[in-house]
N, C-alpha and C positions, 0 to 999 in steps of 0.2 A: 698840856694834854697830849698823850701819845696815842695814835690810832693808825698804825702802819697799814698802808694799802699796797697790795701786790699787783704788779703789772702783768697782765696776761700776754703771752707771746705765742705766735704761730710762725711756722716756716713753710714756705711754698716754693716750688721750682717748676721749670719747664717753660712752655709757651705762655703767652699772655692769657690765652683762653684756659689753659690748664691751671694756672695760678688763680685765676678768677673762680674757677670751679671749686678749687680747694678752699679758698677763702669763704665762699658762700656756703659750702657744706659744713665747714668747721664752725662758722659763726652764725648759722641760720637763726637761732633763737635770739642772739644778741642783736642781729640786724633788725629783726621784727620789732624788738623792744625799742631800739634806737629810733626807728621810724615813728612808732606810736608816741614816744616821749616828745619828739620834735614837733609832731603835729599838735600835740596838746599845748606846747609852748607857742606855736604859731597861732593857734586859735585864740589864745589869750592876748597875744601881741596885737593881732588884727582887730579883735573886738575892742581893746582899749583905745586904739587909734581910729576906729570907725571906718576902716577901709582895708581892702585886701582880703584874701581867703586862701585856704589850703589848696583848693582846686586851681586858683590862679598860680600858686607857687608850683604845683605839679605841671601845669601847662607850660610855665616858663622853663621848668626842668626838662621837659620834652623837647622844646625848641633848642635849648643849649646842648642836649645830648645829641641831637641830629647834627649839629655843627661839629661836635667832637669826632664824629665818625671819619670825616675827611682830615681834620686837623691833627689827630693823633690816633691812627687806627689801632695801635697796640693798646692804648689806654681804653679805647672804646671796646675792644674785644674783651679785655679783662673785666670791665664794668658790667657788660651784658652777661658774661658768664657768671659773675658773682651773683647778679640778680636772679638768674635762672636757677642756679644751685640753691639759693636761699628761698626760692618760690615767692619772690616779690616782683612787682612791676619795675622795669629798668628805669623808666622816667621818674617814678616816685622815689626810688632809691637815690637817683641822681639829685633830685630836688632836696631830699632830706639830708644827704651828705654835704651838699653845698648850701646848707640852710641859710647862712647869713647873706649869700649872694642872691638867692631866690627871694628871700624876705625883703632885701633892700631893693630888688627889682620891682616888686609889686606894692611895697608898703614902706618906703624909705621914711624913717622917723627916728627921733632920739631914742637912745638905749644905753644901758649901763655896762654892757658886756665889753670885754677887751683884754688883750694880752699885753705882756711887757717883754720886749726883746732887747738884747744888747750884743755888741761886738767889741772885743778888746784887741787892739793892735799889738804887734810883737813888743813895741817899746813899753807897754804897760803890763806885760805878761811875765810872770816869774821865770818861765822857761824860754822866753823869746819866741813864743808861738802864738798864732792867731787863736783866740777863744771866742766862741759864740754860744748864746743861750737864749731860751725863751720859756716863759710860762704860757700855757694855753688855758684861757679863761672863757667859759661860756656857761650855759645853764647848769646849775649844781647837779642835776640828775644825770647829765651826760658822762659823769665820771664812771658810771656803771658800764659804759660802752667803750671805754678806752682800751686800746690794744696796741701792741708792738708787732709789726709784720715784717718778717725777714724774707725778702724775695731773692731768689737765685735764678734769674731767667736764662733761657737758652740764648737769647740775643740781648746784649746790653749788660751794664754793670750790676753786681750784687748791691742790694740796698737794704737799709733798715728805716722804717718809718713808724713814728708814734702817731696814731690816728684814731679814728672812731670806727667801730665795727661796720664793715661793708664799704667803707670809703677808701679812696686812693691815698696818696701821700699827703701828710700834713707837715710835721716837723721831722726831718730825717737827714741821713747822710748816705752817700754811696761809697763803694770800695776805693774810689779815687780821692776820697776826702772832700767831696763836694757836698756842702750843707744847704738845706732849704728850710725856710721858716716864713711866717707871715703874721701880720696883725691886721685887724679890721679898721677901716676908716669909713665914714659915711659922707659920700660925695654924690651929688646929683649927676644924672647922665647915664644911668645903667641901661643895659640893652641886652637882648639875647646874644650870648657869646660863650666863651669857654669859662667854666666855673673855676674858682680859685684853686680848688683841690686838684683839678685836672692840670692846671698850669704847673703846680708844684710836682705832680706826678711825672710830667714830661721833663721838668727842669732837673729832677734828681737823677735822670738818666744821662745827663751831660758829662763831658769830660773835664770841665773846669768852670769856674765861677763866671767868666766872661760869656761862655756859651750859654750857661743857664740864664744869665741876665738878658741876653739877646732873645732867647726863646720867649721870655715873659714880656719883654718890651715890645716885641713885634707881634704878639698874639692878639687875636680879636677878643679881648677880655670882656667879661660880663659886667663886672662892677668894680668898685674901688677897694683896694687893699694895699698894704705895703708888703714888700718881699725882701728878705735878707738872704743873700746868696754868698757863700764863702768857700774858700779852699785854703790850702797851706800858704798861698801867696798873698792872701788878703780877703777883704769882705766888701760887698757892694750892697747898698740898700736902695730899692726902687720904691718911690711913693707914686702909686698908680691910680688914676681914675680908669673908667672903661676905655678912654681914648687918648689919654696923655700920661707921660711918665717924667718924673724928676729923679735924678740919680744923686746919691751921696756915696763917696768912697771912704772907707775907714783908713786913715793915713797915720796920724801921730797920736790922736786922742780917741778914747772910746766913744761910741755913739749909742744912744738909747732911743727906743721908740715905744710909744704907747698907742693911743687911739685918736689922735688928732693930727691934722696936716701941718706941715711947716712951709710948704710952697705957697706964696701969696695967691697965685691963681687958683690953686686947689682950695685954699681957705675960703675964697669968695664963693665957692660952690658947695661948701659943707652944709649939711642939713641941720646942724645944731652947733651951738657953741661947745667948746671942749668941756666934757663933764668934770666934776670935782675929782672923780676917780682917775681919769686919764691925766689930769694936771698933777695930782698928788703923786701918782706912780712915776710919772716922768721926772718930776723934781727930785723925788727921793732916790730913784735909780741913778740920775745924773750926779747927785751929790755923793752917793756911795761909790761911784766909779771914777770920781774926779781925781783921786790920788792913790798911790800905792801900786804894788805889783800884784797882779791877779793870778789866781790858780782856779782849778775846777772847784775846789772847796770854797774859795772866796766867792765865786759866783753863786754857789748854793746858798751862802749866807745872804747875799743880796736878794735872792728869790724867796728867802724865808722871812724877810723883813716885815714886821707887823706894827711899825711905828705909827702909822696913820689910821689905825683901826679898820673900819670897813672900806676905806680908800687905800689900803695898803697894797704893796706888790703881792704879798701872800694873802690870798683871799680864801676864807673858810666857808664851808657850807653853813655852819651854824651862825654865821654873821646875819643870816636871814635876808640876804640880798638876792637879786635875781641872777647873780653871777658868782661863780666860785672857780678856783683854780682846779682844772681837771687833770693836768699833767704838766711836768717840767722836763726840759731836755737841755743838755749841755754838750757841745762838741769841741773836739780838738782835731781839726782837719789834718794837721801834719802827721799825726800818729793814728789817724782813723779811729779815734776814741769817741764813743757816743754813750753818755750816761743819761738815764731817764728814770722818772718815777711817775706813778699814777697818783693823782691828787696833789695837794700843796707840797712845796719843797720840804716843809718841816714835819709832814705827816706821812708822806709816801715812803715806800721802801725803794731806795735807789739801787739800780742795777746797771752794769755795763753791758751793752749790746755788742757782741763780738762778731767780726767778719770772719768768714771761713776761707776766703780765697785771697790771693795776692792782687796787686794793682795791675 
């Protein structure tokens, strides 16, 4: 079945406030729809589990947004300006954009959502370059809100991010070739802190992977996630709870991540056993990256794999599950190449997101 999905793209420049205003004005309709869809999903999620509420999530978002103001003033300025231009409440937008963090903060419970990420070291790459990639899998209707945002700020590096309307960075790269990506894990100990998308939005403005990793490692994080940070020299993965971090470096062999912990201490705090989806995707991606020399096209093939049906790496909306692949992104930091598609890898229309300035 072929059903090509086009990736919407917008370009903004200037100060953080000006970029936020442009994002909010350009995507006002999409932002309102995104918030509505996420609250519909949250209502069902909380009702099924018998605890938590939308209002609790918004209150958590407000507390986290207050902390962002001092931790990343530029990120706060952009977010508040985005909300104002879109005529939505800033705390509500923050909570909806950082949905998985806010939900896990007020109603941590098992769930089937989750992404698949991978990093290929130079030894396993056809061109001897670091390669990174990620599928972004969440509620099937979120695909309607996927957008690529090209930022050219007055201060800081030019960036591209594939994200959701009204949200800061999710998966992306800056003009220095610094890559950011993330997958969700469910670990106890969430607290008011910096939401994962704000962490990524700050990390993508760093000069190299080590700086980006340090930003995330030392941040007052809200909840558990893994983070993949890369540049031309290598890749780092951080498995993070709200308060602890475990690091893996990509050295000689590819690394794969889905949605369960590897660190023994983190495993003991997980809210659930690894889901069948997380295990199947991890095993399949590990097998597919265990041999051979990889290219961008080869990573696309991994992302398109449907071997395991509804538990496959490539997740279709018509599987009837609560999760589908909303976007896929592949990066080659050494040449600042960023390829992306909206929707699953085998159905989306792949495009290359070009940088306009030098390093």
